[in-house]
PAZAVEX-354377 format. One record per residue: x, y, z of N, C-alpha, C, CB in turn; residue in three letters. Coordinates in steps of 0.02 Angstrom, whole numbers, padded with zeros to 5 digits, always signed. Glycine has a CB too. Example, Ala and Ser with C-alpha at 12.3 -4.5 7.8 and 13.67 -1.06 7.14 Angstrom:
+00660-00284+00390+00615-00225+00390+00660-00165+00390+00565-00224+00452ALA/+00642-00112+00354+00684-00053+00357+00645+00002+00394+00704-00030+00286SER/
This chain:
-00879-00596+05084-00885-00618+05150-00955-00665+05122-00894-00550+05218UNK/-00957-00723+05157-01012-00781+05123-01068-00775+05161-00990-00863+05124UNK/-01134-00787+05122-01184-00761+05186-01181-00816+05248-01274-00756+05157UNK/-01190-00788+05290-01181-00811+05366-01241-00856+05390-01177-00744+05417UNK/-01232-00937+05411-01281-00982+05444-01264-00976+05499-01286-01048+05427UNK/-01315-00965+05538-01292-00986+05598-01340-01049+05626-01290-00922+05645UNK/-01318-01081+05649-01344-01166+05672-01385-01144+05740-01262-01237+05696UNK/-01451-01166+05752-01483-01172+05793-01522-01234+05830-01508-01138+05776UNK/-01541-01258+05882-01567-01293+05887-01613-01325+05844-01575-01280+05922UNK/-01651-01303+05813-01721-01313+05759-01681-01322+05704-01784-01244+05747UNK/-01623-01313+05680-01587-01310+05622-01545-01335+05611-01572-01269+05607UNK/-01509-01389+05658-01460-01419+05655-01444-01447+05587-01464-01461+05701UNK/-01492-01491+05567-01486-01538+05508-01488-01481+05456-01551-01600+05500UNK/-01516-01426+05445-01477-01387+05386-01419-01373+05366-01487-01343+05383UNK/-01375-01377+05430-01304-01361+05426-01274-01425+05406-01273-01334+05493UNK/-01297-01491+05433-01265-01530+05407-01286-01541+05333-01266-01580+05444UNK/-01333-01514+05286-01334-01515+05244-01299-01463+05198-01380-01526+05246UNK/-01261-01406+05215-01234-01379+05165-01183-01386+05123-01230-01342+05177UNK/-01150-01467+05143-01094-01487+05075-01148-01493+05012-01043-01578+05087UNK/-01210-01496+05008-01251-01498+04965-01264-01447+04928-01293-01517+04985UNK/-01251-01392+04972-01281-01334+04944-01256-01292+04883-01282-01295+04992UNK/-01232-01324+04853-01201-01285+04806-01226-01327+04743-01117-01277+04819UNK/-01196-01285+04667-01223-01308+04616-01195-01379+04599-01215-01262+04567UNK/-01231-01414+04554-01180-01489+04515-01244-01534+04522-01090-01532+04573UNK/-01224-01580+04579-01245-01650+04563-01342-01653+04547-01216-01704+04642UNK/-01385-01603+04583-01436-01587+04568-01461-01587+04500-01438-01541+04593UNK/-01425-01537+04480-01448-01504+04414-01406-01553+04357-01424-01410+04410UNK/-01361-01610+04367-01359-01667+04334-01425-01718+04329-01305-01697+04363UNK/-01433-01738+04388-01487-01770+04409-01540-01753+04358-01504-01752+04480UNK/-01572-01694+04367-01631-01667+04350-01640-01649+04273-01638-01610+04390UNK/-01553-01646+04242-01545-01632+04175-01565-01713+04115-01456-01601+04174UNK/-01547-01745+04181-01561-01833+04129-01630-01867+04168-01472-01913+04144UNK/-01659-01830+04189-01733-01859+04224-01790-01814+04193-01736-01849+04319UNK/-01773-01744+04168-01840-01684+04166-01854-01718+04090-01818-01572+04169UNK/-01930-01693+04084-01953-01700+04015-01923-01653+03983-02023-01696+04003UNK/-01931-01673+03914-01894-01656+03870-01914-01586+03831-01890-01710+03831UNK/-01999-01576+03850-02045-01520+03818-02015-01466+03891-02155-01546+03809UNK/-02046-01397+03861-02041-01348+03927-02099-01298+03896-01951-01305+03945UNK/-02117-01266+03967-02166-01222+03967-02152-01145+03972-02204-01241+04015UNK/-02176-01095+03928-02156-01048+03930-02177-00995+04006-02174-01032+03867UNK/-02121-00958+04036-02162-00937+04107-02216-00895+04091-02117-00894+04163UNK/-02233-00870+04125-02325-00832+04115-02316-00770+04131-02396-00860+04172UNK/-02270-00756+04135-02228-00675+04135-02219-00623+04184-02254-00633+04091UNK/-02224-00676+04268-02190-00663+04330-02130-00619+04310-02167-00732+04368UNK/-02057-00629+04284-02028-00573+04255-02038-00565+04175-01958-00576+04272UNK/-02029-00501+04159-02032-00486+04105-01960-00502+04061-02055-00420+04110UNK/-01988-00492+03995-01908-00491+03968-01874-00451+03985-01894-00485+03908UNK/-01795-00448+03999-01747-00407+04019-01750-00351+03968-01680-00442+04024UNK/-01735-00292+04009-01736-00218+03964-01668-00219+03947-01757-00140+04007UNK/-01626-00187+03865-01561-00184+03856-01542-00143+03929-01542-00147+03781UNK/-01484-00147+03935-01434-00107+03986-01371-00088+03939-01406-00158+04059UNK/-01343-00056+03982-01270-00032+03978-01229-00046+04037-01266+00042+03968UNK/-01180-00077+04027-01132-00092+04098-01089-00021+04087-01071-00180+04096UNK/-01102+00008+04163-01100+00065+04172-01041+00065+04232-01171+00093+04183UNK/-01023+00019+04271-00967+00040+04325-00920-00036+04317-01007+00058+04422UNK/-00884-00020+04375-00826-00054+04359-00832-00149+04369-00768-00016+04410UNK/-00901-00146+04397-00905-00232+04421-00928-00278+04363-00967-00247+04487UNK/-00919-00271+04303-00931-00313+04254-00880-00354+04242-00949-00284+04202UNK/-00912-00401+04220-00851-00474+04194-00865-00486+04142-00849-00551+04227UNK/-00840-00523+04083-00844-00561+04026-00854-00638+04042-00783-00549+03986UNK/-00904-00667+04002-00895-00739+03991-00894-00750+03918-00949-00783+04025UNK/-00835-00761+03901-00815-00801+03828-00839-00844+03801-00767-00827+03822UNK/-00870-00869+03758-00905-00932+03737-00823-00952+03679-01007-00913+03689UNK/-00868-01036+03669-00801-01065+03642-00793-01038+03577-00798-01145+03638UNK/-00815-01020+03537-00809-00991+03479-00774-00906+03475-00879-00997+03454UNK/-00767-00890+03538-00725-00821+03552-00779-00752+03570-00676-00801+03474UNK/-00828-00774+03565-00885-00715+03564-00890-00702+03631-00960-00733+03532UNK/-00892-00640+03652-00920-00630+03732-00988-00600+03760-00874-00585+03763UNK/-01012-00601+03804-01070-00571+03849-01040-00521+03890-01107-00624+03896UNK/-01069-00496+03913-01040-00450+03964-01087-00442+04022-01025-00379+03933UNK/-01082-00464+04077-01105-00442+04127-01111-00400+04200-01111-00469+04126UNK/-01143-00373+04221-01122-00336+04278-01121-00370+04343-01160-00282+04285UNK/-01102-00368+04387-01077-00391+04451-01121-00340+04502-00987-00385+04457UNK/-01170-00364+04528-01200-00309+04578-01205-00356+04650-01287-00275+04548UNK/-01155-00304+04703-01131-00348+04748-01192-00355+04804-01061-00321+04777UNK/-01177-00406+04836-01249-00426+04887-01221-00437+04965-01293-00514+04859UNK/-01263-00410+05001-01239-00430+05069-01237-00505+05106-01276-00392+05107UNK/-01178-00482+05148-01190-00595+05171-01232-00584+05216-01112-00660+05218UNK/-01271-00584+05237-01336-00578+05268-01368-00636+05272-01376-00535+05238UNK/-01360-00698+05242-01407-00769+05258-01450-00770+05184-01472-00760+05342UNK/-01455-00708+05174-01516-00685+05098-01499-00677+05033-01550-00615+05100UNK/-01417-00700+05032-01393-00683+04962-01412-00723+04911-01326-00682+04956UNK/-01421-00775+04911-01464-00805+04850-01532-00790+04835-01467-00871+04855UNK/-01565-00768+04875-01641-00749+04894-01624-00673+04863-01670-00756+04991UNK/-01576-00644+04893-01573-00567+04867-01544-00556+04808-01538-00522+04911UNK/-01496-00582+04757-01472-00581+04712-01536-00612+04680-01408-00607+04712UNK/-01576-00639+04675-01631-00668+04631-01702-00611+04643-01650-00759+04660UNK/-01694-00578+04693-01739-00515+04707-01709-00450+04664-01738-00498+04795UNK/-01641-00449+04663-01603-00406+04618-01596-00414+04544-01543-00405+04639UNK/-01597-00465+04536-01612-00489+04444-01674-00464+04417-01621-00579+04428UNK/-01738-00472+04453-01798-00469+04441-01817-00390+04426-01832-00502+04496UNK/-01786-00342+04489-01810-00291+04505-01758-00234+04430-01796-00281+04603UNK/-01705-00271+04431-01651-00259+04337-01689-00256+04301-01597-00319+04296UNK/-01718-00326+04289-01748-00340+04232-01831-00294+04223-01752-00423+04233UNK/-01867-00289+04267-01906-00255+04261-01910-00171+04258-01931-00281+04296UNK/-01874-00144+04299-01849-00066+04295-01787-00050+04298-01872-00027+04344UNK/-01744-00087+04274-01681-00076+04263-01636-00040+04301-01680-00055+04217UNK/-01691-00032+04385-01652+00009+04418-01667-00055+04501-01686+00111+04413UNK/-01617-00052+04526-01621-00083+04592-01661-00053+04645-01560-00089+04616UNK/-01692-00090+04697-01730-00052+04728-01702-00044+04808-01800-00082+04717UNK/-01736-00001+04861-01683+00016+04911-01680-00041+04945-01696+00077+04956UNK/-01641-00031+05002-01632-00103+05047-01688-00136+05057-01606-00095+05118UNK/-01720-00096+05097-01783-00109+05143-01832-00167+05092-01830-00022+05163UNK/-01853-00127+05032-01878-00160+04988-01853-00240+04952-01879-00112+04948UNK/-01781-00240+04941-01743-00272+04914-01743-00348+04965-01678-00226+04905UNK/-01754-00318+05046-01732-00371+05094-01802-00405+05099-01697-00342+05172UNK/-01857-00364+05099-01941-00373+05094-01948-00428+05040-01988-00296+05068UNK/-01924-00426+04975-01935-00468+04920-01898-00554+04911-01909-00420+04865UNK/-01833-00508+04941-01780-00587+04954-01816-00630+05011-01683-00569+04990UNK/-01847-00618+05065-01882-00653+05110-01942-00683+05089-01894-00618+05159UNK/-01990-00646+05028-02057-00681+04995-02014-00712+04954-02123-00635+04957UNK/-01980-00726+04912-01951-00759+04872-01912-00838+04913-01903-00704+04840UNK/-01886-00830+04986-01881-00877+05025-01939-00912+05043-01853-00858+05071UNK/-01985-00877+05060-02043-00929+05072-02067-00961+04998-02113-00888+05112UNK/-02056-00929+04976-02120-00955+04916-02064-01024+04885-02148-00870+04829UNK/-02006-01029+04903-01979-01063+04879-01966-01128+04912-01939-01033+04864UNK/-01971-01109+04993-01981-01168+05040-02046-01192+05031-01973-01151+05113UNK/-02113-01156+05010-02176-01176+04997-02160-01223+04941-02225-01118+04983UNK/-02127-01214+04888-02128-01266+04827-02089-01321+04845-02099-01237+04757UNK/-02038-01330+04866-02004-01369+04911-02061-01427+04939-01972-01320+04970UNK/-02107-01397+04976-02141-01437+05010-02218-01482+04965-02158-01387+05072UNK/-02211-01437+04946-02261-01445+04886-02234-01505+04825-02268-01363+04846UNK/-02165-01513+04835-02143-01555+04764-02097-01595+04814-02098-01505+04685UNK/-02111-01622+04875-02073-01671+04922-02054-01737+04896-02113-01685+04983UNK/-02110-01772+04862-02091-01816+04839-02024-01831+04779-02143-01828+04827UNK/-02047-01758+04745-01978-01758+04692-01920-01743+04723-01980-01706+04633UNK/-01911-01707+04777-01832-01689+04786-01816-01712+04858-01814-01603+04777UNK/-01859-01754+04892-01837-01756+04958-01775-01813+04978-01901-01769+04997UNK/-01753-01847+04910-01684-01891+04898-01636-01844+04932-01660-01907+04809UNK/-01647-01778+04887-01591-01742+04899-01580-01718+04962-01589-01695+04861UNK/-01628-01693+04997-01607-01672+05085-01585-01705+05123-01650-01655+05129UNK/-01525-01691+05147-01507-01734+05188-01533-01725+05264-01441-01736+05181UNK/-01547-01775+05296-01581-01770+05368-01655-01760+05352-01552-01706+05417UNK/-01685-01748+05425-01761-01740+05419-01786-01694+05364-01789-01713+05482UNK/-01838-01710+05324-01856-01673+05274-01909-01603+05299-01889-01725+05223UNK/-01939-01600+05343-01972-01571+05384-01932-01525+05441-02010-01620+05408UNK/-01869-01532+05447-01835-01498+05493-01808-01450+05448-01788-01538+05534UNK/-01771-01480+05386-01733-01447+05344-01779-01389+05323-01708-01493+05288UNK/-01851-01376+05298-01885-01344+05267-01910-01286+05338-01938-01395+05224UNK/-01898-01333+05393-01904-01274+05469-01845-01197+05463-01869-01335+05561UNK/-01802-01243+05460-01727-01222+05455-01724-01158+05390-01673-01300+05431UNK/-01744-01186+05349-01727-01136+05287-01780-01084+05284-01725-01176+05212UNK/-01829-01094+05328-01879-01021+05327-01838-00970+05356-01955-01024+05374UNK/-01793-00971+05412-01750-00944+05452-01719-00880+05396-01695-01005+05482UNK/-01711-00815+05422-01666-00780+05382-01617-00773+05376-01667-00745+05378UNK/-01581-00804+05414-01523-00819+05408-01486-00882+05392-01508-00800+05449UNK/-01541-00910+05360-01514-00977+05332-01505-00973+05243-01575-01042+05356UNK/-01441-00985+05229-01426-00979+05168-01436-01033+05131-01371-00960+05162UNK/-01471-01039+05069-01504-01059+04999-01444-01097+04977-01528-00992+04943UNK/-01468-01129+04931-01424-01185+04874-01454-01191+04829-01408-01256+04889UNK/-01410-01263+04804-01450-01291+04741-01497-01304+04745-01437-01335+04713UNK/-01545-01347+04794-01622-01360+04799-01675-01285+04801-01634-01406+04875UNK/-01640-01242+04831-01685-01184+04835-01673-01152+04767-01668-01133+04897UNK/-01621-01133+04736-01622-01119+04650-01659-01153+04616-01564-01130+04614UNK/-01669-01211+04616-01725-01262+04576-01784-01239+04587-01729-01339+04598UNK/-01809-01234+04649-01872-01217+04666-01900-01132+04659-01875-01243+04736UNK/-01841-01086+04664-01855-01026+04644-01868-01014+04552-01796-00987+04674UNK/-01838-01076+04523-01868-01061+04429-01940-01088+04447-01819-01122+04344UNK/-01967-01130+04497-02033-01124+04489-02074-01060+04500-02055-01166+04524UNK/-02045-01039+04548-02070-00979+04583-02077-00930+04530-02023-00953+04641UNK/-02022-00912+04496-02034-00852+04455-02022-00864+04377-01988-00796+04481UNK/-02037-00917+04371-02051-00957+04302-02007-00946+04250-02116-00940+04273UNK/-01949-00940+04278-01889-00920+04236-01819-00962+04249-01875-00843+04250UNK/-01787-01004+04190-01733-01043+04225-01677-00992+04255-01699-01096+04171UNK/-01645-01008+04292-01592-00974+04307-01508-00993+04315-01613-00954+04357UNK/-01461-00968+04298-01419-00984+04264-01358-00971+04323-01422-00947+04194UNK/-01311-01007+04346-01265-00997+04407-01223-00992+04373-01254-01043+04463UNK/-01151-00950+04382-01065-00923+04342-01035-00929+04425-01056-00806+04289UNK/-00973-00946+04388-00933-00937+04442-00869-00904+04400-00920-01010+04487UNK/-00840-00870+04456-00775-00809+04425-00728-00844+04414-00744-00746+04473UNK/-00691-00819+04368-00618-00856+04343-00566-00783+04345-00626-00901+04244UNK/-00510-00816+04323-00460-00758+04299-00471-00710+04289-00432-00760+04256UNK/-00466-00640+04290-00475-00573+04270-00550-00562+04282-00451-00559+04195UNK/-00562-00533+04216-00668-00509+04200-00691-00577+04181-00698-00439+04112UNK/-00663-00637+04171-00708-00691+04142-00747-00726+04211-00658-00753+04094UNK/-00792-00759+04160-00849-00783+04204-00851-00856+04168-00928-00733+04200UNK/-00878-00910+04209-00892-00977+04185-00963-00999+04206-00839-01025+04210UNK/-00998-01032+04148-01069-01065+04188-01053-01117+04207-01134-01080+04151UNK/-01090-01124+04269-01072-01201+04287-01162-01232+04276-01030-01210+04389UNK/-01199-01181+04269-01258-01236+04270-01330-01194+04248-01266-01274+04358UNK/-01381-01205+04225-01444-01194+04201-01500-01217+04222-01446-01206+04153UNK/-01534-01189+04286-01581-01240+04328-01650-01221+04276-01593-01217+04432UNK/-01709-01267+04283-01755-01250+04259-01774-01230+04172-01759-01210+04299UNK/-01708-01253+04143-01708-01251+04067-01766-01300+04032-01633-01275+04042UNK/-01787-01342+04067-01803-01402+04046-01898-01369+04043-01769-01476+04109UNK/-01913-01334+04108-01983-01326+04121-01996-01257+04082-02003-01324+04204UNK/-01956-01214+04084-01963-01137+04055-01908-01141+04014-01959-01068+04109UNK/-01929-01112+03946-01910-01118+03893-01857-01062+03902-01961-01118+03842UNK/-01801-01054+03878-01762-01005+03858-01758-00951+03810-01727-01027+03851UNK/-01760-00895+03820-01760-00852+03748-01691-00863+03731-01780-00765+03750UNK/-01672-00829+03647-01618-00852+03633-01564-00835+03639-01618-00862+03597UNK/-01524-00858+03655-01449-00856+03697-01456-00851+03772-01402-00788+03676UNK/-01502-00883+03781-01505-00863+03859-01549-00786+03873-01416-00854+03888UNK/-01557-00756+03825-01581-00688+03856-01630-00686+03904-01606-00646+03811UNK/-01669-00724+03911-01723-00744+03967-01707-00741+04043-01743-00815+03956UNK/-01647-00774+04037-01640-00808+04118-01622-00759+04174-01578-00866+04122UNK/-01622-00786+04229-01572-00747+04284-01533-00759+04301-01580-00733+04332UNK/-01483-00720+04315-01410-00744+04332-01381-00734+04399-01362-00712+04289UNK/-01351-00787+04427-01309-00756+04496-01239-00792+04491-01350-00778+04582UNK/-01216-00745+04518-01133-00772+04524-01114-00792+04586-01077-00717+04507UNK/-01097-00881+04589-01099-00894+04661-01000-00901+04660-01160-00981+04686UNK/-00980-00874+04713-00923-00865+04747-00897-00919+04786-00931-00815+04784UNK/-00938-00978+04796-00910-01032+04843-00911-01006+04907-00838-01056+04827UNK/-00907-01057+04963-00933-01051+05028-00991-01010+05030-00885-01027+05073UNK/-01040-01020+04993-01109-01032+04992-01127-00951+04984-01141-01077+05063UNK/-01087-00912+04952-01114-00838+04939-01126-00831+04873-01067-00781+04960UNK/-01178-00782+04852-01187-00780+04797-01228-00694+04797-01224-00852+04775UNK/-01180-00677+04720-01206-00620+04715-01242-00600+04633-01147-00575+04738UNK/-01288-00556+04616-01327-00534+04570-01284-00522+04500-01360-00473+04598UNK/-01305-00560+04449-01284-00539+04386-01328-00514+04340-01256-00584+04358UNK/-01311-00452+04293-01367-00451+04237-01321-00460+04187-01417-00384+04226UNK/-01363-00445+04129-01322-00473+04066-01330-00398+04037-01359-00550+04014UNK/-01283-00355+03991-01280-00304+03973-01259-00288+03915-01260-00281+04006UNK/-01278-00239+03885-01247-00214+03808-01213-00156+03819-01303-00197+03748UNK/-01143-00195+03790-01115-00147+03819-01059-00107+03747-01076-00184+03891UNK/-01092-00114+03710-01080-00089+03645-01088-00025+03641-01117-00116+03598UNK/
């Protein structure tokens, strides 16, 4: 089930912007216009702990060289918070190795949403070109708990958590395909991307959490 977006009078322009709310063009523009140097994150997210995939929800992304990394897929409710909830889950699993209860997870997702919109507003001069329609109305609509986030919010979340976010899409079988890394220019990656937060984009606006684990 995709994250549900319910249009209201105050958020009509947000609905019209959903066509750009998926990874792609914004990331390419950022890659070509961002500075080459990057700053390390300030420890908001600890280095991920080694984890073993222990459920049937794992998937493998194989590199060009034939080497694979194993990821565990963590299902996320389609309640409009899926992007923010996925990042909250990734943060929790990196820190403690366990997923929070639903209430805590929801609260943390809402905090991330508002922090991402705050970041959008602070960086208006930088990002307004990418927002379809009235920027202020967009931000008002995006603060609603049923407004699903997309590419602008992914980039803003990298600033909030000071960590790159990698977006994957599922392919046939158990494989995954990386379709973009956000924040890699500003926040230096660990070796082989081990320090990133990962999310799985299913299309139609729905995201789930991904965590890399050692299955050996």
